[in-house]
N, C-alpha and C positions, 0 to 999 in steps of 0.2 A: 677849325675847319675853315679855310676860305671858298668863299663862290666865286664863280667864273668872273664875274666885273672885277673883282676885289684884285684878281690874281691879273689881270688885264693892267688895272690899273697900279699894280707894281711894277709890273713889268715897263710899265711907261716912264714913271717917275723914280725908280729905282731897282733896275737889271740885276746890281750885285748883290741885294736882297734876297733877289729873288732865286739868285745861284745859290746864295748860299742855302737856302730852304730846300731847293732840290738834292743839293748834296747832302744836306742831314736826313731827307726823306730816303734816300738811297743808303745810306748805313745803317738805317733802321729797316728798310725792308730788306738788307742783306743779314743783320743779327736775327730777325723774324723770319727769315729763310732755315737760316743753321739751328734755330731752334725747333722749328718744325721737322727737318732732318733727324735730328735727333731724335726727337718722338717716335718717328717713323721706323727710324732705326730699333728703338726698344720696342717697339711694337710688335717689328716683325721677328725680332729674335725668339727661339725657341729651344728646346732641349737637341734640335740636331744641328744649330749653327751657332752654339754658345755654349755656356758653361751651366745653363739654368736647367734644373732639373728638370725632369718627365714630369713631373707632379704639379710644375708650374704651368704646363700649356693648355690644362682645363679642358675645354670642348673643340678646340682650336688644335687639338694634336696632330703634328704632321706624320705623314704617311710614311713609314718606316723605311729608310733607304740604307742598305749599308754601305759602309765606306771599303768593304773588300772587294775584288775584282772578282769576275765569273770565274770558276778554275776549269770551265768546260767538261767536267766529270755529270754524270748523272746523279740524283737526288737519291737519298739512301744508301745504305750500305755499297760499298765496293768491293769488286772481284776480290775475291781472295782474303776478305776480313771474314772472320769468325764471330758470329752472332752470339748474341746471349739469350738464355731463355730458361725457362723451367726445368732441373734435371733432377733425375732422379736419385733419391738421398741411400747411402751405401747402406745405411742403419737405419731400416723405418721405427718407428716408436713401437709402433703396434703393426701384429702380422692377423688377419684374417683368412683365414683357409676357406677355399671355396670349392666342394665336393662336386663327383660328377658321377653319375649312378648308373646312366642307363645310356645308350647312344640313342640316334635317332632311328636307327633302324629297329627299337624296342630291344636291343641284346643288354644285360644285366652285367654292369662296371663295376659292381660294387667292392670286389676283391682282385680288380687289375691291377697290376702297381701302375705310380705315376709315372711317365717317361719324360716330363718338363711340365715348365709352369708359363703361363704369360702374365705376364706382373703389371699393373697398375695402380699408380701410386695420386692418393687425394693428401695435398698438402691445407690443411685446416687450421684456425687456432683454436687451442683449448678453452674448456670453459675458464674466465677469467675469476681469477679468485683467490685469497690469500690463506698463506699455509701458516697454521699459526704452530710455533714451536714451544713447547713448556719444559723449563729447564728447572729440575726438581734435587735443590741442595739437600743432603742428608745433613741432619742435625742428629749429634749423637751424645750421651752424657759417659765422659770417661769413670771405669771402675776404680781408676788410681787416686785420682784428684779430685773428682766429682766436678773439674770445669764442662762447658758446654761447647762441641767443638761440631763446625760449621764447613761443609765443603762450600769453597768460592766458587762464584759465579763466573763465567766465560767474559773476557775484557770488552765494555762497550755495553752489557745486559745491567743495566744499573736500576730501572722501574719495576715495578711490580707488573704493569703493562706498557707496552713501549712498541713500534712501528721500527722495523728491522733498517740496515744500513740501504739495501738495495732498494727499498721501496721508498725511500726519503731521497735516494740517489737520483729515481724514477723523476719524482717531486721537481726536486731542481732543475732536471733535463728539458722538462715539458713546459716549464716558467721559463726558463732562460734561452733554450732552443728553440722552441715552438712559441714562444710569446705567450704563454695561456695566462692570464690574468687569474690573483690567488681564490679568487671568490670561484671563477669558472672551473679553475682544475679541482676545487673542493668539491664542486657538483657533479665533473665526469670522474672522479673518485668514486663516490657515493652512486652514480650510477652504473660503472662498471664491475665494483667490485664489494657492492654493498656495505658498504666500511664509510663513516662519516671522520672526514678529516676536517680540522678545524685550521682557518688561515693563518695561524699563531705558528701551527705547527709547520705549513710550508715555507713561512719565512723564518724559522728557526732552522729549517732544513739548509735553506741558501745563506743563512748565517754564518754555520758551522762549516759549510762548503770553503765561505769567502775566507774565512780565517785560517782553516786547516792550508789553502794553497796559496798563502803566504812565500811559502819556501820554493813554490815553482814561478812566481811572479819576479823572483829575485834572481832566478837561475836562467827566466826568459829574458829579462834584460840585458843581463850578462852575455847571453848567446847572441843576441841580438847586433849587439856592440861592436861583436868580432865577425859579422857576416861581411861578406864582400859588396851585396847589391841589397840594400833597404828598399820597400814601397812605403810611402808615406801619405796620408790625409787626415783631413779633418771634417766635423761637420757639427751644425748647432743641435745642440738637446737641451728641451725647455724643462725645467725642474725649480719648484720653489717660486712659483711665478719669475724665474729668471733665467735668461739663456746663458746656460752652461757649453763645453764642447768635447764633443767626442776626438781623442786624436786615435789612430788606428797606425801601427807600422809592423809590414809584413813582408815575408818570406813565401816561398813555395812551403816552406814545411813549421812557420813560426806566425803566429799572429798575437799585437800586443793590442789591447784598447785602455785607454785610461781617459778621465773625467776630470775636467780641469774648469774654473771660471775664466780661462782664460783663451785666447786663440794662438798666441805667438808665441815668442822666444821664453817666455815667463813659465808658460806651461811645459814645454818642450825640455828646458832647463830641470823643471822639477822630477820629468819622467827620465834623465838621466840618460838617457840612450845616446843622442846626439852628440852631447859633449864629448865624448868617448869613440865618437864612430869615425874612422879612416877610410872606409869603402866610400862608395856609389850610392847616391842620395837620389831617387826617382820622386819626382813632385810635379804638381802643378804652377807652378812658379810663384806661390805663394812667398815674398819676400822675407819673413824668417828665416825660413829654411836657408836660404843663401847666406845667412849669417853664420854657418857651422863649416870647421874648417876641413870640408871633404870635398869629393869629386861630386857632382851634380848633373843630373840626368833631367830633361825637361819633358812630359807627357807630351805627346805627339796627337792623341787623340782630341786634345784640347787644342793643340793648332790645325790641328783637320778641320775640325767645328769652325775655327773663327776665319779661318780660308773660304769655307763653304761661303758664310756670311758674304764675305768680301765681293768674293766672283757672282755669287747668284741675287743679292740686293743692290750692291754698288758698282757691279760691272767691272771689277779689276780684273784684268785678264791675267797678270802676272800672277796672281793669287791662284787660279786653276792649274797654272802653270806648276806652281808650286807643290799644290794639293797631289798631282800626279807624280811629281819628281818623289816627293816624302813616301809615296806607296810603293811607288817603282823600285827604289833605294831598300824600304824594308824586306821586299820579296826578294831581293836579290841576296843580300844577307844573310836572308833565313836559310838559302839555299848553301849556306858554306860550311863546311867544318872546322874549318880553321882559320884562325885570324886573317883581317884582308890586309894586304901588302899595301904599299904606298901607290902602287903603280893600279892594282884596284879599285884601290879611292880616290885617285886623281879626277878621273871623267865625272866622278858624283859629285867631287867638288864644285868643277871646272862650271859643271850646269847651275849648281846651286847659287853661285856667286853671280852668275850672269842674270839669272831669276831676281836676283836681289838688287843687282844695278837697276835692272828694268822698273822693277817696284819702286826704287826712289824716284827715278825719271818721271814715273806718273803720277808721285807722291811728294811732291820737291820741298823742303822745309824751307820756309821764311827766311830770308837773310838779315832782316830786323823787322821787330815785330812794328808795327804800326804806333802802337802807344806804350811809353814806356810804365811795363807795370811792375809791380812787385813781383817777384817769384817766376819761374818756369814758364815760356809758352806754352800752351797744353797743345798736344799732338791729336791727330785723327786715328781713328782705331788703324785705319791700314800703318800710319808712320809708327804708332807702338809696336805691332807687330813686326816690322820692317826691322826697326831697334832690337827687338830681341832677339831677331833671327840672326843680327850682324854682331851685337856686343856679344850674346852668349851663344856663339856658334857649336863651339866643343860640348855643350852641354844638350843643343838641339838636337846633334850629330852624335851624342855619346853611343847609340845601337852601334853606327857606323865603325866607328873606333874600336869597339870591344862587341863583340857578336854575344857577348853572356848580359849584355844589359838588354833590358827589355825595350819594345819600341814606344809603349804607353806604362801608363798607370794605371792599367785595368785591374793589378793586385790587388791594389791599396782601395780602388774604387768598389768592388765587388764586397771587401771584406768589409767597409763601411756600411754599405748600402741597408745590412741589415737594419741600423738602429733608425732607419725612414719605416722600413716595417713596423718596429718595435712602437715606435710612438704614433703610427699611423692606428695601432690598435688600441694604445692605452692613454695617448693624446700626451702624456708626461712622466716623468719621474716624481713621486711627491714628497721624496727627500734626496739629500744630494748622497747621503750614506746610500740608498737605495739602486742608485744612479753607479755608485761606486761597486756596491755590491755585484750588478749586471755585470760592467766591465771589466773586472778581475774573473767572473764565472765563465763568461762569455771567451776571455782568452785562452782561457784553459780547454775548453770544447773545441774552440774552433783549431788550437795547435793538436790535439789529440786526435781530431779527425785528418788533420792534414798527414800525420805520421803514422795513420793507420789502424791507431788503436781503437778497441772495443768500448765505444761511447758509456755506454753501462758503466761497464767495469771500471772505467777510470773515473766515473763522479761518484763510484762507488768507494773507491779508494779513497778517495778526497774526503769523504765525511767520514771513514775511520780514521783520518789523519796519515795517511802514507800516499799523497799526491804522486805520479810522476813527476821525473824533472826533464824538461827537453834536451830534445838533441840538438846541438848546433846547426847550423846548414851553411853551405857556402853562398 
């Protein structure tokens, strides 16, 4: 640090040196300002204006602000909407007749015939209990040869005492659908059914299901590869003190989950869905997805969040215009029953290109880097987003060119969100095999639900070695 007198002396004796010092300080101040701005941007990012998960918001969670526009309709059920309520059963399990023997006028009605009934039904949970079925195998001694003959037990009845397939299916369902840890599930069974089931029994039921639904997983992979549109996402999974990745591939009627130690193409090739896929893949611009030879669609929910950050935190006017344009474009597309004609798309594309030009005018790329450095010159967040909108326009606007393509990747995000709930409850998977069990069983349960199948019957069939095979979707 220099004193005032020292600086005055340098100014008198060597003004060139003083100028060099000032210029050096300017460069340093500019560098510090950039670092401060970068740190401020990181602090101002949240789940509403970036891809950060809601769990990272902590106590600074932003006020919810929907990206949807107001429809003008009143909240609640709309006119003509058929409501859903508890309806009477056509065949009640129990009927209790209530007799009337006298009239308020004191007349005796004991022998008067019934003219009609006023019926009220009560839906109640029966007393939870396990039913025990005993199979008695006859043993006979043949009078002709003296040998002992014994009636065979039904298939699956292998031990003197065992749990049935439906009960074990319920254990698998509770553990993998509702994330109840094995020890707590053991306690739940004891409290509700008055019987003690060991953790080993619960884990064995999951292991049996995992092995038996291997044919389902093979058919699922083939069905997904034949679909027209796929949604994909991935999320970190902590297991064996190491970060693994849960990959998901989804449609409206199919769900695949797979666990792998890698996040990129090594894992995706291992699952063998994308190498054979020729439709359109919807994703969040994770670069390994782009390496596959198929059409691509980028998630515009991610773009909207990035645009929110740019116009709220960096006052980028073009970002607000692009935000409104994408939403208006999507609203228009959703109202169409047929594919858009070139004449319908032209005005939207014109606005899109005009906003991109405005964005580049506000964020021009430097003609030459100030100093020769190795590698590419780093772009700002705005420049990166503008480059993506320009270089991958067909993928950003895939929903405009094909009305069957979704505007966002929300389907995949919704399907993979459950892993965060699972990890919040249990923290991690103790083994990689346990994570793989969870992924395959969850694929089976999610697909069964999407295809309108009875969940308990489906998992019971898997326990018995007869899993359903998924039906391909478009």
